[in-house]
N, C-alpha and C positions, 0 to 999 in steps of 0.2 A: 664365453657367446660372442659372438659378432658385434659390431658396436648398430648395425643396422635396427637387429634384433632387441637391443638395450633400447633403442628409441621409439621401436614400437609399442614397447611393454610402459613406455613413461608414458607415449600418447595415451594409450588405454585405460591408464589410472586415469590420467588427468580428463577423459571423457567420460570415464564411470564416477569421477566426482562431481562432476557437471550436472551429468544425469540424476545423479543422489539426490543433488541438491535442490535440482528443477523439482522432483518427485516431493522431496520436503516438506518444500513451498506449498505446492499444490494441495497436500494432506492437510497443512497447518492451514491452510484458507479456507477450506470445508470446513474445518472444523471450528473458526473463529469467527468467520462471516459469511454473508452473501455475496457474490460478486454480480452486481447486474449493468445492465447497459445504460447509453447515456440517456436514455428517453426515460427510463425507469428513475433514472439518479434525479433527472429534473423534476418528475412529477414527486419524488420525495423532498427535494429541497425546503421545500414552501414550510414544513414542518417539523424541520430536521437541524441537527447541528451539521456543518459542512466543515470538515476541517483537512487542512494540507500540509502532509507530515513531510514536506520537504524542507529544506536549508534557508532561511530568511532571504540569500541573495535570490535562490531560484521563485522565491514567493514575489519577491520583490519584482523580479525581471518578468511575470506573470500569472496571474492565478484565476480562478475561478471564480466570478462574480459572487459575493456573499460570503466566502470564504475564509476561514480562521486560521491563522499557522499557528501549527504547536509542531517545530522541528522533532522530526523522530530521536535526533541526537539528546533533545531533553524531555522527550515523552514520559519518561518512568517520573520526571519531577511534575508534568504539569498534567496529567490526564485526569486528575481530582479536578480538575476546572469543569470537566463536562460534567453534563447531566445524565443521571440514570436513568430519568423518566422520558427522555426523547431518545429519537434515533439518530444513528450516529454515522454520517456519509465521509469514507477514507478515501482519499485517493493521493497520489505520488505522480511521479514522472511516468511511472508503467503499473508497477502493482507492487514490488518486494517491500518496501519498506512500510507502506499501505497493510500488508499480509501481517507482518512482526507486530505495527502498533494495534492491529486488530487484537492478535493472540494476547497481547498483555490487559488490554479490556474487557478480554473474556474471562482473563484469570482471575480480573478484579469485580466478577459479578455484573459487567455491563453485558447488555442484550442488545438487540435490533441493530447491529452493526450491519455494513454494507461498505463495500470496496467497488469503486468505479472501474468499470473493466476498462484496459488500453490505457488508464489513467491522464493526466494532463495531456499526454501525447497526442491521444486521439479524441480529446474535447473540441466539440465543432460550437460549443453555445459561445455565451456572453464569457469574458474574460476584463480583467481590471490590470493594468501594470501602473507602477509607483513610478 
């Protein structure tokens, strides 16, 4: 086989892997939570638990005002501190870790889980920095 053909096959496998991961995340997101836009997120914030699943340093650098930090790396140990009788609003930088956190919550019987579309990167509302 020619070296160029081998490189093309490797690149194709990498692209298929990336595409497969993206499809998997979209399916998992639809099963675990509802993705909502910023306006709806703001409306639900008053009566819900707002959870930032980014790591502490990212949270301290800036987060949505009123959000609580439960880093995804510790989420399996800390999710039980969330109330099941209130809606849960999740966000991270984009939404990959929020999807994974929502899936954990769904598996443990939580309902009314929402993910901020676009994550913190697209947030235009009030923020707080430490």
